[in-house]
C-alpha positions as CSV (number, residue, x, y, z in Angstrom):
1,M,-7.5,12.1,19.6
2,S,-9.6,9.4,17.8
3,L,-9.2,8.8,13.8
4,A,-12.7,9.7,13.1
5,L,-11.6,13.7,14.5
6,A,-8.3,12.9,13.2
7,I,-9.9,12.4,9.7
8,A,-12.2,15.0,9.9
9,D,-9.6,17.8,11.0
10,R,-7.4,16.7,8.0
11,R,-10.2,17.2,5.8
12,S,-10.7,20.9,7.4
13,R,-7.5,21.7,7.0
14,R,-7.3,20.6,3.2
15,R,-10.0,22.9,2.3
16,R,-8.3,25.9,3.7
17,H,-4.9,24.7,2.4
18,A,-6.7,24.4,-1.1
19,S,-7.8,28.2,-0.8
20,A,-4.7,29.7,0.3
21,A,-3.3,27.9,-2.4
22,A,-5.1,29.2,-5.0
23,G,-3.8,32.9,-4.3
24,L,-0.2,31.5,-3.7
25,T,-0.4,29.8,-7.5
26,T,-1.5,32.9,-8.9
27,S,1.6,34.8,-7.3
28,L,3.6,32.1,-8.8
29,L,2.3,32.5,-12.4
30,V,3.1,36.4,-12.4
31,L,6.3,35.9,-10.9
32,G,7.3,33.0,-12.8
33,L,7.3,35.5,-15.8
34,A,10.5,37.6,-15.0
35,L,12.2,34.2,-14.0
36,S,13.9,31.7,-15.6
37,L,15.9,28.4,-14.4
38,P,19.8,27.6,-15.7
39,T,20.2,25.6,-18.4
40,D,22.6,23.7,-16.6
41,Q,20.9,23.3,-13.4
42,A,20.9,19.7,-12.4
43,E,17.7,17.8,-12.3
44,V,16.4,17.2,-8.7
45,V,15.5,13.5,-8.3
46,A,12.9,12.6,-5.8
47,P,14.6,9.7,-2.9
48,P,13.4,6.3,-3.7
49,D,9.8,5.4,-1.9
50,V,10.2,2.5,1.0
51,V,7.4,0.4,1.2
52,S,7.5,-2.5,4.1
53,L,5.2,-4.8,5.4
54,A,3.8,-4.5,8.9
55,R,1.7,-6.7,11.0
56,V,-2.0,-5.0,11.7
57,P,-5.2,-5.6,13.3
58,G,-6.6,-8.5,10.9
59,G,-3.1,-9.4,9.0
60,V,-0.5,-7.8,7.3
61,A,-0.5,-4.3,5.7
62,A,1.8,-2.3,3.5
63,V,3.0,1.0,5.1
64,S,5.0,3.9,3.1
65,Q,6.2,7.6,4.8
66,R,5.0,8.8,0.9
67,H,2.0,7.0,0.2
68,G,0.5,6.4,3.6
69,P,-1.2,5.8,5.9
70,M,-0.6,9.2,7.0
71,L,-3.2,8.7,10.2
72,T,-3.1,5.6,12.7
73,A,-5.3,5.4,15.7
74,D,-7.6,2.9,18.2
75,G,-6.1,0.1,15.6
76,R,-7.3,1.8,12.4
77,A,-5.5,3.5,9.6
78,A,-6.1,6.6,6.8
79,G,-4.6,9.0,4.5
80,F,-3.5,7.5,1.7
81,T,-2.0,8.9,-1.9
82,H,-4.5,9.2,-4.9
83,D,-2.4,7.1,-7.3
84,E,-1.4,3.8,-8.2
85,L,1.2,2.9,-5.0
86,G,-1.5,5.1,-2.5
87,A,-4.4,2.9,-4.2
88,A,-2.4,-0.6,-3.5
89,V,-1.3,0.5,0.0
90,A,-4.8,1.3,0.8
91,A,-6.5,-1.7,-0.2
92,S,-3.6,-3.9,1.7
93,N,-4.6,-1.6,4.9
94,L,-8.0,-1.9,4.9
95,A,-9.3,-5.4,3.5
96,P,-7.8,-6.8,6.8
97,R,-9.4,-4.2,9.2
98,V,-12.6,-5.5,7.9
99,S,-11.8,-9.0,8.7
100,S,-13.1,-11.1,12.4
101,A,-10.0,-11.2,13.3
102,A,-9.1,-7.4,13.3
103,G,-11.8,-7.3,16.1
104,P,-15.2,-5.9,16.3
105,A,-14.0,-2.0,17.7
106,V,-11.4,-2.0,14.4
107,Y,-13.9,-4.0,11.8
108,E,-17.0,-1.7,13.0
109,A,-15.4,1.7,12.8
110,T,-13.4,0.4,9.8
111,L,-16.6,-0.4,7.8
112,M,-18.7,2.1,8.6
113,G,-16.5,4.9,8.7
114,Q,-13.8,3.8,5.6
115,S,-16.3,1.6,3.4
116,W,-18.9,1.5,0.6
117,G,-21.6,-1.0,-0.9
118,D,-23.1,-2.9,2.0
119,P,-21.1,-2.4,5.3
120,A,-24.0,-2.6,7.9
121,A,-24.6,-6.2,6.3
122,M,-21.2,-7.1,6.5
123,V,-20.6,-5.7,10.3
124,A,-23.6,-7.9,10.8
125,R,-22.2,-11.1,9.3
126,L,-18.8,-10.3,11.1
127,R,-20.8,-10.2,14.3
128,V,-21.9,-13.8,14.3
129,E,-18.5,-15.3,13.0
130,L,-17.5,-17.2,16.1
131,P,-13.4,-18.0,16.4
132,T,-12.8,-21.6,16.1
133,S,-10.8,-23.6,18.4
134,D,-7.4,-23.6,16.0
135,S,-7.9,-20.3,15.2
136,A,-4.3,-19.3,15.9
137,A,-3.0,-22.0,13.7
138,T,-5.0,-20.5,10.9
139,G,-3.9,-17.3,11.7
140,Q,-0.4,-18.1,10.8
141,A,-1.1,-20.3,7.8
142,T,-3.0,-17.5,6.3
143,T,-0.4,-14.9,7.3
144,A,1.2,-12.8,4.5
145,R,4.7,-13.1,4.2
146,S,5.1,-11.1,1.1
147,L,2.3,-8.8,-0.9
148,Y,2.2,-8.1,-4.6
149,Y,-0.2,-5.7,-6.5
150,R,-1.7,-4.9,-10.1
151,I,-4.3,-2.7,-11.1
152,I,-6.8,-4.5,-13.3
153,A,-9.7,-1.9,-13.9
154,G,-10.3,1.8,-13.7
155,D,-7.9,4.6,-13.0
156,P,-5.9,5.0,-9.8
157,R,-5.8,9.1,-10.4
158,S,-9.8,8.9,-10.6
159,D,-12.8,7.9,-8.8
160,Y,-12.5,4.2,-9.2
161,V,-10.1,1.6,-9.6
162,V,-9.6,-2.2,-8.7
163,V,-6.6,-3.5,-7.2
164,S,-5.1,-7.3,-7.0
165,L,-3.7,-8.3,-4.3
166,L,-1.5,-11.3,-3.9
167,A,-0.5,-12.7,-0.6
168,G,2.1,-15.2,-0.1
169,T,1.1,-17.2,3.1
170,E,2.2,-20.6,4.1
171,Q,-1.6,-22.1,3.3
172,A,-1.4,-20.8,-0.5
173,R,2.5,-21.8,-1.0
174,S,0.9,-25.3,0.1
175,A,-1.0,-25.2,-2.1
176,G,0.8,-24.3,-5.2
177,G,0.5,-20.3,-6.1
178,L,-0.2,-17.2,-3.8
179,A,-3.6,-16.0,-2.5
180,R,-5.5,-13.6,-4.5
181,V,-8.4,-10.8,-4.1
182,D,-9.3,-8.4,-6.1
183,L,-10.4,-5.2,-4.1
184,T,-12.5,-2.4,-5.7
185,L,-11.6,1.3,-4.1
186,R,-13.8,4.6,-4.8
187,W,-11.9,8.0,-4.1
188,D,-14.2,10.0,-1.6
189,D,-13.5,13.1,-0.1
190,G,-9.5,13.2,-0.1
191,D,-9.0,9.5,0.7
192,W,-9.9,5.7,-0.8
193,R,-12.7,3.8,0.5
194,L,-13.5,0.2,0.1
195,R,-16.0,-1.7,-1.4
196,V,-17.6,-4.2,0.9
197,P,-18.5,-7.2,1.0
198,I,-14.8,-8.1,-0.2
199,P,-14.9,-11.3,-2.1
200,R,-12.9,-14.2,-0.9
201,P,-9.6,-15.2,-1.9
202,S,-8.9,-17.5,-4.5
203,L,-5.8,-19.3,-5.6
204,H,-3.4,-17.8,-8.2
205,P,-0.7,-19.4,-9.9
206,D,2.3,-17.3,-9.8
207,T,3.5,-13.6,-9.9
208,A,3.8,-12.5,-13.3
209,G,2.1,-9.3,-14.3
210,Y,2.3,-8.3,-10.6
211,V,4.8,-6.1,-8.8
212,L,6.1,-6.8,-5.3
213,L,4.5,-4.1,-2.6
214,G,6.7,-5.8,0.1
215,E,7.9,-8.5,2.5
216,L,7.8,-9.3,6.3
217,P,11.7,-9.4,7.5
């Protein structure tokens, strides 16, 4: 199944589950009037989430069983949680997949299906970008060995959020810092979409105020 069909099926199932959940919620509210928990019941603590970095088309991205991506196919990724870590993981996954390094099959489908702003213009620009003779060496120098994130605007539980990502790359470390890119996301029909075109990375001095998202082993 292609990712586009998987996304459509996931959205259809979400609508059916929402209808069923409404009836279940009413039943639970009625039942809750007659039940109470014992006062000495131990608090249930969710296990800590594990976020790691993985190589993906176009670069490196964070992956998490809890926060996404829940769907991966044809080099693409979708299905991220509507919260802070879900937004950060989504930003790290969508950004590399809209780069020329991801290849036309991935960046065109991601831009047209999982972005907003001016995806058509970005597709046209990427189509004319040609790989250079030293692209392999450049790719190694710009590959993130670690990723950090920070929410700098918006609300990750609402419709819009701006996630600042820092990438620890060989090129940035040699220049005395980390590569920074600020990405704007919009929550649309049950998932995050990336605003394009995205800004070019800039050099950032340190990780102060940022949270480690993950590191390559």
